[in-house]
C-alpha positions as CSV (number, residue, x, y, z in Angstrom):
1,X,82.2,102.2,88.0
2,X,81.8,99.5,85.3
3,X,84.9,97.7,84.4
4,X,86.6,97.9,81.0
5,X,84.6,100.9,79.7
6,X,86.7,103.8,81.1
7,X,89.9,105.1,79.5
8,X,93.2,104.6,81.3
9,X,94.0,107.4,83.7
10,X,97.6,108.8,83.9
11,X,98.1,110.5,87.3
12,X,101.4,112.1,86.1
13,X,100.6,113.1,82.6
14,X,102.9,115.7,81.0
15,X,101.5,118.8,79.3
16,X,104.3,120.4,77.3
17,X,104.0,124.0,76.0
18,X,105.7,125.5,72.9
19,X,107.6,127.9,75.2
20,X,109.2,124.9,76.9
21,X,107.1,124.9,80.1
22,X,106.1,121.4,81.3
23,X,103.1,120.8,83.6
24,X,102.3,117.5,85.3
25,X,98.6,116.8,85.8
26,X,96.1,114.0,85.8
27,X,94.7,113.1,82.3
28,X,93.5,110.3,80.1
29,X,96.3,111.1,77.7
30,X,99.9,110.4,78.7
31,X,101.4,113.4,76.8
32,X,99.8,116.6,75.5
33,X,101.3,119.4,73.6
34,X,99.8,122.9,73.7
35,X,100.8,126.2,71.9
36,X,100.3,128.5,74.8
37,X,100.1,128.2,78.6
38,X,99.8,130.4,81.7
39,X,103.6,131.0,81.8
40,X,103.7,132.6,78.3
41,X,100.1,133.9,77.7
42,X,100.1,137.7,77.4
43,X,97.1,138.1,79.8
44,X,99.0,136.3,82.6
45,X,102.5,137.8,81.9
46,X,101.3,141.4,81.7
47,X,102.7,141.9,78.2
48,X,99.3,142.4,76.6
49,X,99.3,144.7,73.6
50,X,96.6,146.1,71.5
51,X,97.5,145.8,67.8
52,X,95.6,148.2,65.6
53,X,96.9,147.6,62.1
54,X,93.9,148.7,60.1
55,X,93.2,151.9,62.1
56,X,89.9,150.5,63.4
57,X,90.0,152.4,66.6
58,X,90.4,155.8,64.8
59,X,87.6,154.9,62.3
60,X,85.3,154.0,65.3
61,X,86.2,157.3,67.0
62,X,85.4,159.2,63.8
63,X,82.0,157.5,63.4
64,X,81.2,158.3,67.0
65,X,82.1,161.9,66.5
66,X,79.8,162.1,63.4
67,X,76.9,160.5,65.3
68,X,77.2,163.1,68.1
69,X,77.3,166.0,65.8
């Protein structure tokens, strides 16, 4: 590697999530803040919900029924 062209590497950089979870990893930034992580993401926690506020699913089903008829 060439000298003086690479950013400084922090082996114990801290990644802090909005939920309070802290992860230590290697990075070129000493501290990083994220909004969501594997500990609080709905996909990984199993608390995934489908929110249908506009009735899109019902509208789709109605259109499919009309197309079949």
